[in-house]
Backbone as XML, in Angstrom:
<?xml version="1.0"?>
<chain id="A" units="angstrom">
  <residue number="1" name="MET">
    <atom name="N" x="12.177" y="9.415" z="10.432"/>
    <atom name="CA" x="12.514" y="8.724" z="9.240"/>
    <atom name="C" x="14.159" y="8.387" z="9.178"/>
  </residue>
  <residue number="2" name="LEU">
    <atom name="N" x="14.497" y="7.235" z="8.833"/>
    <atom name="CA" x="15.765" y="6.717" z="8.705"/>
    <atom name="C" x="16.128" y="7.030" z="7.129"/>
  </residue>
  <residue number="3" name="ILE">
    <atom name="N" x="17.232" y="7.780" z="7.037"/>
    <atom name="CA" x="17.794" y="8.054" z="5.577"/>
    <atom name="C" x="19.125" y="7.232" z="5.417"/>
  </residue>
  <residue number="4" name="ILE">
    <atom name="N" x="19.185" y="6.315" z="4.450"/>
    <atom name="CA" x="20.300" y="5.545" z="4.133"/>
    <atom name="C" x="20.694" y="5.885" z="2.706"/>
  </residue>
  <residue number="5" name="SER">
    <atom name="N" x="22.109" y="6.083" z="2.656"/>
    <atom name="CA" x="22.611" y="6.337" z="1.298"/>
    <atom name="C" x="23.362" y="5.036" z="0.846"/>
  </residue>
  <residue number="6" name="ARG">
    <atom name="N" x="22.866" y="4.557" z="-0.264"/>
    <atom name="CA" x="23.453" y="3.358" z="-0.990"/>
    <atom name="C" x="23.678" y="3.593" z="-2.517"/>
  </residue>
  <residue number="7" name="LYS">
    <atom name="N" x="24.596" y="2.991" z="-3.027"/>
    <atom name="CA" x="25.109" y="3.044" z="-4.420"/>
    <atom name="C" x="24.512" y="1.767" z="-5.022"/>
  </residue>
  <residue number="8" name="SER">
    <atom name="N" x="24.349" y="1.973" z="-6.517"/>
    <atom name="CA" x="23.918" y="0.855" z="-7.195"/>
    <atom name="C" x="24.727" y="-0.375" z="-6.917"/>
  </residue>
  <residue number="9" name="GLY">
    <atom name="N" x="23.919" y="-1.416" z="-6.701"/>
    <atom name="CA" x="24.563" y="-2.791" z="-6.351"/>
    <atom name="C" x="24.687" y="-2.930" z="-4.871"/>
  </residue>
  <residue number="10" name="GLU">
    <atom name="N" x="24.406" y="-2.027" z="-4.062"/>
    <atom name="CA" x="24.505" y="-2.211" z="-2.570"/>
    <atom name="C" x="23.053" y="-2.448" z="-1.989"/>
  </residue>
  <residue number="11" name="SER">
    <atom name="N" x="22.978" y="-2.904" z="-0.769"/>
    <atom name="CA" x="21.645" y="-3.275" z="-0.179"/>
    <atom name="C" x="21.646" y="-3.033" z="1.326"/>
  </residue>
  <residue number="12" name="PHE">
    <atom name="N" x="20.555" y="-3.061" z="1.892"/>
    <atom name="CA" x="20.376" y="-3.045" z="3.490"/>
    <atom name="C" x="19.374" y="-3.855" z="3.817"/>
  </residue>
  <residue number="13" name="PHE">
    <atom name="N" x="19.287" y="-4.241" z="5.091"/>
    <atom name="CA" x="18.301" y="-5.082" z="5.610"/>
    <atom name="C" x="17.285" y="-4.340" z="6.645"/>
  </residue>
  <residue number="14" name="ILE">
    <atom name="N" x="15.882" y="-4.795" z="6.577"/>
    <atom name="CA" x="14.972" y="-4.409" z="7.490"/>
    <atom name="C" x="14.605" y="-5.663" z="8.289"/>
  </residue>
  <residue number="15" name="ASN">
    <atom name="N" x="14.979" y="-5.532" z="9.666"/>
    <atom name="CA" x="14.965" y="-6.825" z="10.462"/>
    <atom name="C" x="15.938" y="-7.757" z="9.866"/>
  </residue>
  <residue number="16" name="ASP">
    <atom name="N" x="15.815" y="-9.126" z="10.065"/>
    <atom name="CA" x="16.738" y="-10.074" z="9.525"/>
    <atom name="C" x="16.165" y="-10.738" z="8.187"/>
  </residue>
  <residue number="17" name="SER">
    <atom name="N" x="14.887" y="-10.356" z="7.910"/>
    <atom name="CA" x="14.265" y="-11.165" z="6.848"/>
    <atom name="C" x="14.167" y="-10.385" z="5.498"/>
  </residue>
  <residue number="18" name="ILE">
    <atom name="N" x="14.219" y="-9.009" z="5.518"/>
    <atom name="CA" x="13.854" y="-8.272" z="4.345"/>
    <atom name="C" x="15.119" y="-7.544" z="3.866"/>
  </residue>
  <residue number="19" name="GLU">
    <atom name="N" x="15.605" y="-7.723" z="2.597"/>
    <atom name="CA" x="16.633" y="-7.282" z="2.050"/>
    <atom name="C" x="16.258" y="-6.230" z="1.043"/>
  </residue>
  <residue number="20" name="ILE">
    <atom name="N" x="16.692" y="-4.927" z="0.944"/>
    <atom name="CA" x="16.369" y="-3.981" z="0.018"/>
    <atom name="C" x="17.473" y="-3.877" z="-0.910"/>
  </residue>
  <residue number="21" name="PHE">
    <atom name="N" x="17.433" y="-3.924" z="-2.175"/>
    <atom name="CA" x="18.719" y="-3.883" z="-3.128"/>
    <atom name="C" x="18.428" y="-2.545" z="-3.929"/>
  </residue>
  <residue number="22" name="VAL">
    <atom name="N" x="19.500" y="-1.836" z="-4.136"/>
    <atom name="CA" x="19.464" y="-0.664" z="-4.998"/>
    <atom name="C" x="20.014" y="-1.259" z="-6.380"/>
  </residue>
  <residue number="23" name="LEU">
    <atom name="N" x="19.184" y="-1.515" z="-7.338"/>
    <atom name="CA" x="19.492" y="-1.927" z="-8.638"/>
    <atom name="C" x="20.099" y="-1.024" z="-9.643"/>
  </residue>
  <residue number="24" name="ASP">
    <atom name="N" x="19.565" y="0.218" z="-9.605"/>
    <atom name="CA" x="19.953" y="1.156" z="-10.599"/>
    <atom name="C" x="19.600" y="2.627" z="-10.201"/>
  </residue>
  <residue number="25" name="VAL">
    <atom name="N" x="20.397" y="3.498" z="-10.371"/>
    <atom name="CA" x="20.089" y="4.784" z="-10.046"/>
    <atom name="C" x="20.143" y="5.722" z="-11.415"/>
  </residue>
  <residue number="26" name="GLY">
    <atom name="N" x="18.937" y="6.306" z="-11.656"/>
    <atom name="CA" x="18.858" y="7.107" z="-12.878"/>
    <atom name="C" x="18.877" y="8.584" z="-12.550"/>
  </residue>
  <residue number="27" name="SER">
    <atom name="N" x="18.559" y="9.362" z="-13.499"/>
    <atom name="CA" x="18.368" y="10.845" z="-13.177"/>
    <atom name="C" x="17.192" y="11.198" z="-12.457"/>
  </residue>
  <residue number="28" name="ASP">
    <atom name="N" x="16.069" y="10.450" z="-12.728"/>
    <atom name="CA" x="14.843" y="10.770" z="-11.882"/>
    <atom name="C" x="14.119" y="9.421" z="-11.307"/>
  </residue>
  <residue number="29" name="ARG">
    <atom name="N" x="14.815" y="8.516" z="-11.252"/>
    <atom name="CA" x="14.397" y="7.162" z="-10.726"/>
    <atom name="C" x="15.381" y="6.327" z="-9.972"/>
  </residue>
  <residue number="30" name="VAL">
    <atom name="N" x="14.975" y="5.588" z="-9.070"/>
    <atom name="CA" x="15.853" y="4.644" z="-8.472"/>
    <atom name="C" x="15.087" y="3.347" z="-8.654"/>
  </residue>
  <residue number="31" name="LYS">
    <atom name="N" x="15.700" y="2.347" z="-9.167"/>
    <atom name="CA" x="15.072" y="0.985" z="-9.241"/>
    <atom name="C" x="15.621" y="0.196" z="-8.086"/>
  </residue>
  <residue number="32" name="ILE">
    <atom name="N" x="14.572" y="-0.405" z="-7.300"/>
    <atom name="CA" x="14.983" y="-1.251" z="-6.179"/>
    <atom name="C" x="14.357" y="-2.633" z="-6.253"/>
  </residue>
  <residue number="33" name="GLY">
    <atom name="N" x="15.120" y="-3.687" z="-5.596"/>
    <atom name="CA" x="14.574" y="-4.937" z="-5.615"/>
    <atom name="C" x="14.341" y="-5.291" z="-4.002"/>
  </residue>
  <residue number="34" name="ILE">
    <atom name="N" x="13.289" y="-6.043" z="-3.628"/>
    <atom name="CA" x="12.948" y="-6.402" z="-2.223"/>
    <atom name="C" x="12.945" y="-7.869" z="-2.217"/>
  </residue>
  <residue number="35" name="GLU">
    <atom name="N" x="13.735" y="-8.366" z="-1.297"/>
    <atom name="CA" x="13.662" y="-9.818" z="-1.000"/>
    <atom name="C" x="13.016" y="-9.924" z="0.325"/>
  </residue>
  <residue number="36" name="ALA">
    <atom name="N" x="11.883" y="-10.536" z="0.238"/>
    <atom name="CA" x="11.220" y="-10.755" z="1.632"/>
    <atom name="C" x="10.388" y="-12.089" z="1.705"/>
  </residue>
  <residue number="37" name="PRO">
    <atom name="N" x="10.079" y="-12.479" z="2.834"/>
    <atom name="CA" x="9.140" y="-13.607" z="2.897"/>
    <atom name="C" x="7.901" y="-13.504" z="2.264"/>
  </residue>
  <residue number="38" name="LYS">
    <atom name="N" x="7.274" y="-14.472" z="1.895"/>
    <atom name="CA" x="5.998" y="-14.541" z="1.060"/>
    <atom name="C" x="4.840" y="-13.896" z="1.942"/>
  </residue>
  <residue number="39" name="ASN">
    <atom name="N" x="4.978" y="-13.922" z="3.215"/>
    <atom name="CA" x="3.802" y="-13.441" z="3.988"/>
    <atom name="C" x="3.888" y="-11.966" z="4.356"/>
  </residue>
  <residue number="40" name="ILE">
    <atom name="N" x="4.911" y="-11.346" z="3.796"/>
    <atom name="CA" x="5.172" y="-9.763" z="3.832"/>
    <atom name="C" x="4.453" y="-9.263" z="2.669"/>
  </residue>
  <residue number="41" name="LYS">
    <atom name="N" x="3.445" y="-8.393" z="2.979"/>
    <atom name="CA" x="2.708" y="-7.572" z="1.926"/>
    <atom name="C" x="3.463" y="-6.337" z="1.514"/>
  </residue>
  <residue number="42" name="ILE">
    <atom name="N" x="3.798" y="-6.221" z="0.219"/>
    <atom name="CA" x="4.565" y="-4.994" z="-0.463"/>
    <atom name="C" x="3.543" y="-4.464" z="-1.270"/>
  </residue>
  <residue number="43" name="MET">
    <atom name="N" x="3.359" y="-3.094" z="-1.055"/>
    <atom name="CA" x="2.361" y="-2.515" z="-2.043"/>
    <atom name="C" x="2.961" y="-1.110" z="-2.293"/>
  </residue>
  <residue number="44" name="ARG">
    <atom name="N" x="2.881" y="-0.504" z="-3.509"/>
    <atom name="CA" x="3.280" y="0.632" z="-3.927"/>
    <atom name="C" x="2.371" y="1.664" z="-3.314"/>
  </residue>
  <residue number="45" name="LYS">
    <atom name="N" x="2.663" y="2.900" z="-2.852"/>
    <atom name="CA" x="1.883" y="4.002" z="-2.045"/>
    <atom name="C" x="0.749" y="4.228" z="-2.826"/>
  </residue>
  <residue number="46" name="GLU">
    <atom name="N" x="0.763" y="4.653" z="-4.069"/>
    <atom name="CA" x="-0.395" y="4.899" z="-4.850"/>
    <atom name="C" x="-1.471" y="3.934" z="-4.814"/>
  </residue>
  <residue number="47" name="LEU">
    <atom name="N" x="-1.119" y="2.611" z="-4.897"/>
    <atom name="CA" x="-2.100" y="1.590" z="-4.886"/>
    <atom name="C" x="-2.640" y="1.501" z="-3.400"/>
  </residue>
  <residue number="48" name="LYS">
    <atom name="N" x="-1.933" y="1.724" z="-2.393"/>
    <atom name="CA" x="-2.375" y="1.710" z="-0.964"/>
    <atom name="C" x="-3.532" y="2.756" z="-0.724"/>
  </residue>
  <residue number="49" name="GLU">
    <atom name="N" x="-3.145" y="3.948" z="-1.394"/>
    <atom name="CA" x="-4.071" y="5.150" z="-1.322"/>
    <atom name="C" x="-5.329" y="4.905" z="-2.017"/>
  </residue>
  <residue number="50" name="THR">
    <atom name="N" x="-5.327" y="4.205" z="-3.291"/>
    <atom name="CA" x="-6.493" y="4.021" z="-3.999"/>
    <atom name="C" x="-7.392" y="2.849" z="-3.298"/>
  </residue>
  <residue number="51" name="GLN">
    <atom name="N" x="-6.684" y="1.876" z="-2.658"/>
    <atom name="CA" x="-7.395" y="0.892" z="-2.050"/>
    <atom name="C" x="-8.091" y="1.488" z="-0.715"/>
  </residue>
  <residue number="52" name="LYS">
    <atom name="N" x="-7.475" y="2.508" z="-0.121"/>
    <atom name="CA" x="-8.192" y="3.234" z="1.030"/>
    <atom name="C" x="-9.324" y="3.839" z="0.597"/>
  </residue>
  <residue number="53" name="ILE">
    <atom name="N" x="-9.312" y="4.640" z="-0.595"/>
    <atom name="CA" x="-10.369" y="5.359" z="-1.254"/>
    <atom name="C" x="-11.504" y="4.423" z="-1.577"/>
  </residue>
  <residue number="54" name="ASN">
    <atom name="N" x="-11.153" y="3.288" z="-1.975"/>
    <atom name="CA" x="-12.241" y="2.357" z="-2.463"/>
    <atom name="C" x="-13.055" y="1.784" z="-1.266"/>
  </residue>
  <residue number="55" name="LYS">
    <atom name="N" x="-12.250" y="1.423" z="-0.134"/>
    <atom name="CA" x="-12.760" y="0.943" z="1.083"/>
    <atom name="C" x="-13.789" y="2.019" z="1.594"/>
  </residue>
  <residue number="56" name="GLU">
    <atom name="N" x="-13.290" y="3.254" z="1.705"/>
    <atom name="CA" x="-14.145" y="4.287" z="2.160"/>
    <atom name="C" x="-15.380" y="4.425" z="1.465"/>
  </residue>
  <residue number="57" name="SER">
    <atom name="N" x="-15.394" y="4.291" z="0.039"/>
    <atom name="CA" x="-16.617" y="4.554" z="-0.818"/>
    <atom name="C" x="-17.476" y="3.356" z="-0.492"/>
  </residue>
  <residue number="58" name="LEU">
    <atom name="N" x="-16.902" y="2.134" z="-0.468"/>
    <atom name="CA" x="-17.865" y="0.959" z="-0.125"/>
    <atom name="C" x="-18.551" y="1.150" z="1.159"/>
  </residue>
  <residue number="59" name="GLU">
    <atom name="N" x="-17.879" y="1.462" z="2.315"/>
    <atom name="CA" x="-18.581" y="1.753" z="3.567"/>
    <atom name="C" x="-19.533" y="2.751" z="3.362"/>
  </residue>
  <residue number="60" name="SER">
    <atom name="N" x="-19.208" y="3.772" z="2.653"/>
    <atom name="CA" x="-20.318" y="4.958" z="2.508"/>
    <atom name="C" x="-21.407" y="4.298" z="1.809"/>
  </residue>
  <residue number="61" name="ALA">
    <atom name="N" x="-21.169" y="3.728" z="0.696"/>
    <atom name="CA" x="-22.367" y="3.104" z="-0.119"/>
    <atom name="C" x="-23.124" y="2.137" z="0.726"/>
  </residue>
  <residue number="62" name="ASN">
    <atom name="N" x="-22.446" y="1.227" z="1.579"/>
    <atom name="CA" x="-23.261" y="0.413" z="2.345"/>
    <atom name="C" x="-24.065" y="1.153" z="3.415"/>
  </residue>
  <residue number="63" name="LYS">
    <atom name="N" x="-23.531" y="2.199" z="3.978"/>
    <atom name="CA" x="-24.214" y="2.841" z="5.052"/>
    <atom name="C" x="-25.532" y="3.452" z="4.474"/>
  </residue>
  <residue number="64" name="ALA">
    <atom name="N" x="-25.303" y="4.035" z="3.267"/>
    <atom name="CA" x="-26.490" y="4.817" z="2.427"/>
    <atom name="C" x="-27.559" y="3.650" z="2.050"/>
  </residue>
  <residue number="65" name="ASP">
    <atom name="N" x="-26.956" y="2.567" z="1.651"/>
    <atom name="CA" x="-28.032" y="1.386" z="1.335"/>
    <atom name="C" x="-28.746" y="1.040" z="2.476"/>
  </residue>
  <residue number="66" name="TYR">
    <atom name="N" x="-28.076" y="0.884" z="3.645"/>
    <atom name="CA" x="-28.741" y="0.461" z="4.906"/>
    <atom name="C" x="-29.777" y="1.471" z="5.328"/>
  </residue>
  <residue number="67" name="GLU">
    <atom name="N" x="-29.500" y="2.841" z="5.244"/>
    <atom name="CA" x="-30.334" y="3.910" z="5.560"/>
    <atom name="C" x="-31.647" y="4.067" z="4.733"/>
  </residue>
  <residue number="68" name="ASN">
    <atom name="N" x="-31.440" y="3.675" z="3.346"/>
    <atom name="CA" x="-32.432" y="3.540" z="2.464"/>
    <atom name="C" x="-33.481" y="2.343" z="2.777"/>
  </residue>
  <residue number="69" name="LEU">
    <atom name="N" x="-32.833" y="1.380" z="3.180"/>
    <atom name="CA" x="-33.515" y="0.128" z="3.473"/>
    <atom name="C" x="-34.399" y="0.396" z="4.887"/>
  </residue>
  <residue number="70" name="GLU">
    <atom name="N" x="-33.811" y="0.912" z="5.744"/>
    <atom name="CA" x="-34.604" y="1.321" z="6.914"/>
    <atom name="C" x="-35.717" y="2.356" z="6.662"/>
  </residue>
  <residue number="71" name="ASN">
    <atom name="N" x="-35.600" y="3.314" z="5.780"/>
    <atom name="CA" x="-36.637" y="4.100" z="5.359"/>
    <atom name="C" x="-37.702" y="3.418" z="4.712"/>
  </residue>
  <residue number="72" name="VAL">
    <atom name="N" x="-37.445" y="2.490" z="3.871"/>
    <atom name="CA" x="-38.407" y="1.725" z="3.184"/>
    <atom name="C" x="-39.100" y="0.883" z="4.102"/>
  </residue>
  <residue number="73" name="MET">
    <atom name="N" x="-38.621" y="0.226" z="5.055"/>
    <atom name="CA" x="-39.137" y="-0.512" z="6.032"/>
    <atom name="C" x="-40.230" y="0.262" z="6.946"/>
  </residue>
  <residue number="74" name="ARG">
    <atom name="N" x="-39.700" y="1.527" z="7.408"/>
    <atom name="CA" x="-40.566" y="2.303" z="8.115"/>
    <atom name="C" x="-41.752" y="2.911" z="7.494"/>
  </residue>
  <residue number="75" name="ASN">
    <atom name="N" x="-41.629" y="2.983" z="6.161"/>
    <atom name="CA" x="-42.861" y="3.429" z="5.411"/>
    <atom name="C" x="-43.803" y="2.564" z="4.985"/>
  </residue>
  <residue number="76" name="LYS">
    <atom name="N" x="-43.681" y="1.251" z="5.239"/>
    <atom name="CA" x="-44.534" y="0.127" z="4.786"/>
    <atom name="C" x="-45.819" y="0.441" z="5.623"/>
  </residue>
</chain>
């Protein structure tokens, strides 16, 4: 992990196309701005984790539905 110290109003780059701005530093929060090309997907970590859980639930449900359908077809 790279650790960079910046003050409010300063920024840094990731590659040549993504600039991260430190907008404000409070007692328990840091407000940042991200300037990136539109094709770069930016997502908060908690949303990414929720997305993963939802995908796993859907895959599990689809598997269970498929197994139930197989059982119904076998018992005909």
